[in-house]
C-alpha positions as CSV (number, residue, x, y, z in Angstrom):
1,M,-0.3,-0.1,-0.2
2,K,3.1,2.1,1.0
3,K,4.9,1.7,-2.6
4,M,1.3,2.3,-4.5
5,T,0.9,5.4,-2.6
6,I,4.2,6.5,-3.7
7,I,3.6,5.7,-7.4
8,V,0.1,8.1,-6.9
9,I,1.9,11.0,-5.6
10,A,4.9,10.8,-8.0
11,L,2.4,10.4,-11.0
12,F,0.8,13.4,-9.5
13,F,4.0,15.6,-9.3
14,S,4.8,14.4,-12.9
15,T,1.5,15.4,-14.5
16,F,1.7,18.6,-12.3
17,A,4.5,19.9,-13.6
18,K,4.0,19.3,-16.8
19,A,0.9,21.4,-17.0
20,Q,3.0,23.6,-15.2
21,T,5.3,23.9,-18.2
22,S,3.0,24.0,-20.5
23,Y,0.6,26.9,-18.9
24,E,4.4,28.9,-19.7
25,I,4.2,28.9,-23.1
26,F,0.6,30.3,-22.9
27,E,2.7,33.5,-21.3
28,D,4.4,36.3,-22.6
29,I,8.3,34.4,-22.6
30,P,11.3,35.4,-24.7
31,I,11.3,32.4,-26.9
32,T,13.3,31.3,-29.6
33,F,12.2,30.7,-32.7
34,Y,14.6,27.6,-35.1
35,G,13.1,28.2,-38.3
36,L,11.0,25.3,-40.8
37,D,13.0,22.1,-40.0
38,F,12.5,19.6,-43.8
39,T,15.1,16.9,-42.2
40,H,12.5,14.3,-41.9
41,A,9.9,15.8,-44.6
42,K,8.9,14.2,-47.9
43,C,7.6,15.9,-51.0
44,V,4.8,13.3,-52.2
45,G,4.0,12.8,-55.7
46,S,6.8,13.7,-58.7
47,R,4.8,15.2,-61.3
48,K,5.6,18.9,-62.1
49,I,7.8,19.5,-59.5
50,P,11.4,21.0,-59.6
51,E,14.5,18.3,-59.2
52,A,15.1,16.9,-55.5
53,N,17.8,18.4,-55.3
54,V,16.8,22.2,-56.4
55,I,13.9,21.7,-53.9
56,V,16.7,21.0,-51.3
57,N,19.3,23.2,-52.3
58,K,16.8,26.4,-53.4
59,Y,13.5,26.2,-52.1
60,F,14.5,25.3,-48.9
61,K,16.2,28.1,-48.2
62,E,14.0,30.4,-49.7
63,W,11.1,29.3,-47.0
64,N,12.7,29.3,-43.8
65,D,14.2,33.0,-45.5
66,L,10.1,34.3,-45.2
67,F,10.6,33.5,-41.3
68,M,14.1,34.6,-40.8
69,V,15.7,37.2,-42.9
70,G,15.3,41.0,-42.8
71,R,12.4,42.2,-44.5
72,K,11.1,39.7,-45.6
73,R,11.0,38.0,-41.7
74,I,7.2,37.5,-40.2
75,D,6.3,38.3,-36.7
76,I,7.1,34.9,-35.8
77,G,5.4,35.6,-32.2
78,H,2.2,37.3,-33.5
79,P,0.2,33.8,-33.8
80,Y,1.1,32.9,-30.2
81,K,0.7,36.1,-28.6
82,K,5.5,36.6,-28.1
83,H,6.5,39.9,-28.0
84,E,10.2,39.0,-27.5
85,V,11.6,36.6,-30.1
86,Y,15.2,35.7,-30.5
87,Y,16.4,33.6,-34.0
88,D,18.8,30.2,-34.2
89,T,19.4,29.5,-37.5
90,S,21.5,26.4,-37.0
91,V,18.3,24.3,-39.3
92,Y,19.8,26.1,-42.3
93,Q,23.0,23.7,-42.1
94,K,20.7,21.0,-41.2
95,N,18.6,21.3,-44.2
96,R,21.3,21.9,-46.5
97,N,22.6,18.2,-45.7
98,I,19.5,16.4,-46.3
99,D,19.8,13.7,-49.2
100,P,17.7,14.5,-52.5
101,S,17.3,11.4,-53.1
102,K,15.4,10.6,-50.1
103,L,13.2,13.5,-50.5
104,V,10.4,12.6,-53.2
105,V,7.9,9.5,-52.6
106,E,4.8,8.5,-54.3
107,I,2.6,7.6,-51.4
108,P,1.0,9.6,-48.4
109,Y,3.4,10.3,-45.7
110,D,2.9,11.4,-41.8
111,F,4.3,11.8,-38.4
112,K,3.4,10.0,-35.0
113,R,3.8,12.2,-32.1
114,K,6.5,10.1,-30.8
115,E,8.5,10.2,-34.1
116,V,8.5,14.1,-33.6
117,E,9.5,13.9,-29.8
118,A,12.6,11.7,-31.0
119,Y,13.6,14.4,-33.8
120,M,13.6,17.0,-30.9
121,E,16.4,15.2,-29.1
122,D,19.1,16.6,-31.9
123,Y,17.8,20.0,-30.3
124,A,18.5,19.6,-26.9
125,D,21.8,22.0,-25.7
126,P,22.9,21.9,-21.8
127,S,23.8,25.0,-22.4
128,R,20.6,26.7,-23.4
129,E,17.5,28.3,-21.1
130,G,14.1,28.7,-22.3
131,V,11.4,27.8,-24.8
132,G,12.5,27.0,-28.7
133,L,9.7,26.9,-31.5
134,I,10.8,25.2,-35.0
135,Y,7.8,24.4,-37.4
136,M,8.8,20.6,-38.1
137,V,7.6,20.1,-41.6
138,E,6.4,17.0,-42.3
139,S,4.5,16.9,-45.8
140,I,4.8,18.9,-49.3
141,N,2.4,16.9,-51.1
142,T,2.2,18.1,-54.8
143,A,-0.1,15.3,-54.9
144,D,-3.1,16.6,-53.2
145,K,-1.5,20.4,-53.0
146,Y,-1.4,20.7,-48.9
147,L,1.7,21.3,-46.5
148,S,2.1,20.0,-43.1
149,I,3.9,20.6,-40.2
150,W,3.9,19.9,-36.2
151,V,4.1,23.6,-34.7
152,T,7.0,22.4,-31.6
153,F,7.4,24.2,-28.5
154,F,10.2,22.8,-26.7
155,N,12.5,22.9,-23.6
156,M,15.7,24.0,-25.4
157,K,17.9,22.7,-22.4
158,T,16.7,19.1,-22.6
159,G,15.0,19.0,-26.1
160,D,11.4,17.7,-24.4
161,I,8.7,18.5,-26.2
162,I,6.1,21.4,-24.0
163,L,3.6,21.3,-27.2
164,T,3.5,20.2,-30.1
165,E,0.3,19.8,-32.6
166,P,-0.1,19.2,-36.2
167,L,-1.5,21.7,-38.8
168,R,-2.2,21.5,-42.9
169,S,-2.9,24.4,-45.3
170,K,-3.2,24.5,-48.9
171,G,-1.8,27.9,-51.5
172,H,-2.5,29.5,-54.1
173,G,-1.1,30.2,-57.4
174,R,0.0,28.1,-59.7
175,K,3.7,28.6,-60.0
176,F,5.9,25.8,-57.1
177,S,7.3,28.7,-55.6
178,F,4.4,30.6,-55.6
179,Y,2.5,27.9,-54.3
180,W,3.9,26.4,-51.4
181,N,5.1,30.2,-50.5
182,D,1.7,30.4,-49.9
183,A,1.1,27.7,-48.2
184,L,3.3,28.6,-45.3
185,V,1.8,31.8,-45.0
186,S,-1.5,30.6,-44.6
187,L,-0.3,28.6,-42.5
188,Y,1.5,30.2,-40.0
189,E,-1.9,33.0,-40.4
190,E,-4.0,29.8,-39.7
191,S,-1.7,29.2,-36.3
192,A,-3.2,32.2,-34.2
193,K,-6.3,30.2,-34.2
194,D,-5.2,27.1,-33.5
195,Y,-3.1,28.8,-30.6
196,K,-6.4,29.8,-28.5
197,V,-7.8,26.4,-28.7
198,W,-4.4,25.0,-27.4
199,R,-5.0,27.6,-24.9
200,K,-8.1,26.7,-23.4
201,A,-7.2,22.6,-23.8
202,F,-3.9,23.0,-22.2
203,R,-4.0,26.2,-19.8
């Protein structure tokens, strides 16, 4: 009985601690944005798309530049009610190391939540404190014309996920670059509505 009581207490405090951590991201705290990580993403459908090496070496950079560079930078803190945002650009190098031969597939592709948790281990940095935000890109589905990502808040020191939720969006435009630029911006804008839902669910 005593052992069972200890286990119940331990589970209670574990759940409480997680709730407190989740609660934290809904406050106006500083965050560090890591950009769009394509290292585990797939491009679904090979018809009418650029060569895979062009997608990796050109478009992955351009799409990150929308959020990370100069006047192109989107106010990433706005949907999540964050006024102080820092930027970590290490994702550029990660994306450059992607093998183009493994990028394109012909069948639908998605992540499981546990996979996202495993991917975030690469971002653990014992020298850092605070909360990171990354868009973990899942699928650029050119067949069904949608982009899917996991919006992921995590502990920068440990790499532990605080909150991760999947989102999808469609774009507009005939050209490859215009369509997926628009899909990314749409996803960013729509995430503001989802953030309100997460806030109610997790607070």
